[in-house]
C-alpha positions as CSV (number, residue, x, y, z in Angstrom):
1,M,6.1,30.9,-19.9
2,A,4.0,29.1,-22.6
3,S,5.1,25.8,-21.9
4,T,3.6,26.1,-18.4
5,L,0.3,27.5,-19.7
6,T,0.4,24.6,-21.7
7,T,1.1,22.0,-19.1
8,L,-1.6,23.7,-16.4
9,D,-4.2,23.5,-19.3
10,S,-4.0,19.4,-19.0
11,P,-2.7,18.7,-15.6
12,Q,-2.9,14.8,-16.0
13,D,-0.6,14.8,-19.6
14,A,2.1,17.5,-16.9
15,A,1.7,15.0,-14.0
16,E,2.5,11.7,-16.0
17,S,5.0,13.5,-18.4
18,L,6.9,14.1,-14.7
19,L,6.5,10.7,-13.4
20,D,8.1,8.7,-16.6
21,A,10.7,10.9,-16.4
22,A,11.2,10.8,-13.1
23,E,11.2,6.9,-13.4
24,A,13.8,7.1,-16.5
25,E,16.1,10.0,-13.9
26,F,15.9,7.9,-10.8
27,S,16.1,4.4,-12.6
28,E,19.5,5.5,-14.1
29,N,20.9,7.7,-11.4
30,G,19.5,6.8,-7.8
31,F,17.6,8.9,-5.7
32,H,21.5,11.0,-4.9
33,G,22.3,10.8,-8.3
34,T,19.2,12.6,-10.2
35,T,18.3,16.4,-9.7
36,T,14.9,18.1,-10.0
37,R,15.9,20.0,-13.2
38,A,16.9,17.0,-14.7
39,I,13.4,15.6,-14.2
40,A,12.0,18.8,-15.3
41,A,13.9,18.5,-18.8
42,G,13.1,15.2,-19.3
43,A,9.5,16.0,-19.5
44,G,9.7,19.5,-21.0
45,V,8.0,21.6,-18.6
46,N,9.5,24.5,-16.0
47,A,10.9,22.8,-13.1
48,A,8.4,24.8,-11.0
49,L,5.9,22.4,-12.5
50,L,7.3,19.6,-10.7
51,H,7.0,21.0,-7.3
52,Y,3.4,22.4,-7.9
53,Y,2.5,18.7,-8.7
54,F,4.5,16.7,-6.8
55,G,6.0,19.2,-3.6
56,S,9.6,17.7,-3.7
57,K,12.3,15.2,-5.5
58,E,10.9,13.1,-2.2
59,Q,7.4,12.7,-2.3
60,L,7.9,12.1,-5.9
61,F,10.2,9.6,-5.8
62,A,7.5,8.0,-3.6
63,R,4.7,8.6,-6.5
64,V,6.9,6.9,-9.1
65,V,7.3,3.6,-7.3
66,E,3.9,3.9,-5.8
67,R,2.2,3.9,-9.3
68,R,4.4,0.9,-11.0
69,A,3.4,-0.8,-7.6
70,A,-0.5,-0.3,-7.6
71,E,-0.6,-1.4,-11.5
72,I,1.8,-5.2,-10.3
73,N,-0.4,-5.3,-7.3
74,G,-3.9,-4.6,-8.8
75,R,-3.3,-7.3,-11.6
76,R,-2.1,-9.9,-8.8
77,R,-5.0,-9.2,-7.0
78,A,-7.1,-10.3,-10.0
79,L,-5.2,-13.4,-11.0
80,L,-5.9,-14.6,-6.6
81,A,-9.0,-13.5,-7.0
82,D,-10.1,-16.0,-10.2
83,L,-8.2,-18.4,-8.6
84,E,-10.6,-18.1,-5.4
85,A,-13.5,-18.6,-7.5
86,L,-12.8,-22.1,-8.5
87,T,-14.3,-24.5,-6.8
88,T,-11.0,-26.1,-5.6
89,A,-8.1,-24.8,-3.8
90,P,-5.4,-23.0,-5.2
91,S,-2.3,-24.9,-5.7
92,L,0.9,-23.5,-4.5
93,E,1.9,-23.6,-8.0
94,A,-1.1,-21.6,-9.2
95,L,-0.5,-19.0,-6.6
96,L,3.1,-18.3,-7.4
97,E,2.0,-18.1,-11.0
98,A,-0.6,-15.1,-9.5
99,F,2.6,-13.6,-7.8
100,L,5.3,-13.9,-10.3
101,R,3.7,-13.1,-13.5
102,P,2.5,-9.2,-13.3
103,T,6.1,-8.3,-11.8
104,I,8.0,-10.4,-14.2
105,E,5.7,-9.6,-17.3
106,F,5.9,-5.5,-16.5
107,G,9.8,-5.9,-16.4
108,H,9.5,-7.1,-20.2
109,D,6.6,-4.1,-21.2
110,S,8.6,-2.3,-24.0
111,T,4.6,0.0,-23.9
112,R,5.7,1.4,-20.6
113,D,9.4,1.1,-20.5
114,G,9.0,-1.6,-18.1
115,Q,12.6,-2.1,-17.9
116,R,13.0,1.4,-16.1
117,Y,10.8,0.4,-13.3
118,A,12.7,-2.6,-13.1
119,R,15.8,-1.3,-12.5
120,L,14.0,1.2,-9.8
121,L,12.3,-1.7,-8.3
122,V,15.7,-3.5,-7.6
123,Y,17.1,-0.6,-6.4
124,V,14.6,0.1,-3.5
125,A,13.9,-3.7,-2.8
126,A,17.6,-4.3,-2.2
127,G,18.2,-0.9,-0.2
128,T,18.6,-0.9,3.5
129,D,18.4,3.1,3.9
130,E,15.2,4.3,5.8
131,R,13.4,5.6,2.4
132,S,13.9,2.5,0.6
133,R,12.6,0.2,3.3
134,R,9.9,2.5,4.1
135,L,8.7,2.9,0.4
136,T,8.5,-1.0,0.1
137,A,7.0,-1.8,3.1
138,Q,3.8,0.8,2.2
139,N,3.5,-0.7,-1.5
140,Y,4.4,-4.4,-1.0
141,N,3.8,-5.4,2.5
142,D,-0.1,-5.8,2.3
143,I,0.2,-8.3,-0.7
144,A,3.6,-9.9,0.4
145,Q,0.7,-11.0,3.7
146,V,-2.1,-12.3,1.3
147,F,0.6,-14.4,-0.4
148,I,1.9,-15.7,2.5
149,A,-1.1,-16.5,4.5
150,R,-2.2,-18.3,1.2
151,F,1.5,-20.5,0.7
152,V,0.3,-21.7,4.3
153,D,-2.7,-23.0,3.4
154,A,-1.6,-24.6,0.3
155,V,1.2,-26.6,1.7
156,P,0.5,-29.0,4.9
157,G,3.3,-28.4,7.6
158,L,4.4,-25.1,5.9
159,A,4.9,-23.0,9.2
160,Q,4.3,-18.8,8.9
161,K,8.0,-18.4,9.9
162,D,8.9,-20.5,6.4
163,A,6.4,-19.0,4.5
164,V,7.9,-15.5,4.8
165,R,11.1,-17.0,3.6
166,G,9.5,-18.7,0.6
167,Y,7.8,-15.5,-0.2
168,L,11.4,-13.6,0.0
169,F,13.2,-16.4,-2.1
170,A,10.1,-15.5,-4.6
171,V,10.1,-12.0,-4.9
172,S,14.0,-12.4,-5.6
173,I,13.7,-14.5,-8.5
174,A,11.3,-12.2,-9.6
175,L,13.6,-9.4,-9.4
176,S,15.9,-11.3,-11.1
177,L,13.6,-12.1,-14.3
178,M,12.7,-8.2,-15.1
179,G,15.6,-7.4,-16.2
180,R,16.7,-8.6,-19.9
181,T,20.2,-8.6,-18.9
182,G,20.7,-11.6,-21.6
183,R,22.9,-13.8,-19.1
184,A,20.8,-16.8,-19.1
185,G,21.8,-16.8,-23.1
186,D,25.0,-16.6,-22.4
187,L,25.6,-19.0,-20.1
188,S,23.2,-21.5,-21.7
189,E,25.3,-20.9,-24.9
190,G,21.7,-19.3,-26.5
191,A,19.6,-22.4,-24.8
192,C,17.4,-19.6,-22.5
193,H,16.0,-16.6,-23.6
194,D,14.9,-13.4,-22.2
195,D,12.1,-12.6,-24.1
196,D,10.6,-16.5,-23.2
197,V,8.9,-14.6,-20.6
198,N,6.1,-18.0,-20.2
199,Q,9.2,-20.2,-20.2
200,A,11.0,-18.0,-17.4
201,I,7.8,-17.9,-15.0
202,E,7.5,-21.9,-15.3
203,E,10.3,-22.6,-14.3
204,A,10.6,-20.4,-11.9
205,K,7.4,-21.3,-10.6
206,I,8.7,-24.9,-10.5
207,F,11.7,-23.7,-8.5
208,A,10.3,-21.4,-6.3
209,A,7.4,-24.5,-5.3
210,A,10.0,-27.0,-4.6
211,G,12.0,-24.8,-2.1
212,I,8.7,-24.1,-0.4
213,R,7.7,-27.7,-0.2
214,A,11.4,-28.7,1.3
215,L,10.8,-25.7,3.5
216,A,7.7,-27.6,5.0
217,M,9.2,-31.2,5.1
218,R,12.5,-30.3,6.9
219,P,12.6,-31.8,10.5
220,K,11.2,-29.1,12.9
221,D,12.7,-28.0,15.9
222,D,11.8,-29.2,19.1
């Protein structure tokens, strides 16, 4: 009872603690492998508080995804606004920078345990179940349409359907670079480093831009 009263005196702290604990549990065990009891224990609160603040495990999972997506997309929109405030139209590379950087940097942000959300986002983005599809659409489709339209504007001859493919390929790149897996270092015998975020973003930007332009230049169907 004492812990419940203390938590209710600071609802914002309790809610954030539950979100942090839920993010950790979901990222390790997935939705079905996570229990509300484990989340409450990780947050150091009474299990009843989870239902008080979030209603159900389903609603809590949705809020965990939404919280970080809002941060990432907010930064994307801010970077895009900075580009559009310039006197010249943004290049494809500049647009890709605005899209890729917030995602990749968040995964490497140890102050917010970005690796946890990186694992969770891969779990959701690659999911074919109705929940994953719904959460991906709710949290990422609006910003996706913004960047797809900007890609079309930036690349002469790029069809909207090809811009969609290019966007999805760029998403795959971003997700792969969020995680500090160490594989790049293993494969390159130490020449590549997971912690060199700027290098990874620069190379991802070059790779994605070349692919998108190649889609625009290929022969069109009659």
